[in-house]
N, C-alpha and C positions, 0 to 999 in steps of 0.2 A: 696686696693682698686685700687693702682698702679700696684701691683701683677697680678691680672685679668684684667684689661684696658692691659696689653701687655704679660697677655695671651691670649685673645681676636685679640688684632694686630696682633697674630705671626699666631693666625690659619686660623685669616684671606689673608694672604702672602700663606700661608703653599696650604690651598682649595683658588684660588687663577686659574683662569683660563689661566692667562698670568703665569704659574710659568710649569718653567720644570723642568723635572727627577721627577715627582713627583712616587709616592710609593705605596703602602700599604705592613703593615704585619701585619699578627692577629693569636698573638700567641696564651696558654691556658690563659698566666693569665694582655695577653695588648693590644693593637692597638697600633699600631705603625703608622704614619701618616708623609713622608718626601720630602722637592720637591726641589728642588735648584731656585737660582735669584743670573744666572753671578755666582759671588768668591763667594756669602752668599748661606748659607745652611739654612735650616726649619724643625721644626722637630716637633711635638703632640705628646701626648703619652697621652692614657687615656688605666689607669690598675683596670677592675673590679673589681680585687675577693677586694680591698682594695679602703679607702678612699683618690683618690692620681689620677692627674692629669700633666703633665708636661708638657712645649716648652720649645723651646730650639731654638737659634738665632744664627749660626756660621757662622763665615770665615777663609777661609782655602787655607794657598797660600804655595809653597814649598819658602825653603833658599839650601846656599852652607850647612846649617847644616844638614838639612832631611828637612819633613813637619812639617807644623807649624799650629795647629789650635786654636784663639781667640774668646771665644762665651762666651753665658750667658745663663742658664736653671731659668725660674719662677715655679717654683713650687704650686701648689693647696689641698686640702685637711686636711686630718687631721691626715694621717699616710702617713710621709712624703718618697718617696724611695729613691729617691733622693737630695744630695744640694741645697738650693736657688744660685744663688751667680755669677758673675762668672770664667770661667775657662780655666786655656789654656794647651794643649799638643802635645807632640815634637814626635815627630818618628823620628828617625835619618836615620840618609842618608844609604844605601847597600854602599857592594864593585861595584864600577861602572864596568857598561858590558863586561864582555869579549866573541870578538866572538866567535862562536862554529868552535873549528879543525877542520878543512874541512877530509874529514874519506876514506883517498887514500889507496884502496884491496895494501893487501899486491903480490911483485909477482909471490907467490906459489897456490896463490888463488883463480884463473884459468887455469889451469893445458892447457889446449889447446891455 
């Protein structure tokens, strides 16, 4: 009962006209819909090959050690592809950006 309520709530946020960054992806096995609400991202997936639907509510923010994404997944159906519950994903920060070296032609590049 609670899972169905959360799934419906996240779906309504995804398909709301005030959501920004709305995107759809239609694959061979499932349809995925995503939208953004400021720092929050909502996502709904419908797998039509298996009996599975899921919705994700997450927040992504930068930290000194990299980007961190914290979210909650709600799954419905008898053949779950993903697991329900909270998750935490951390993407490590890459090396700092270095400015490109200026390309100085050699003196013999232009013989005249």
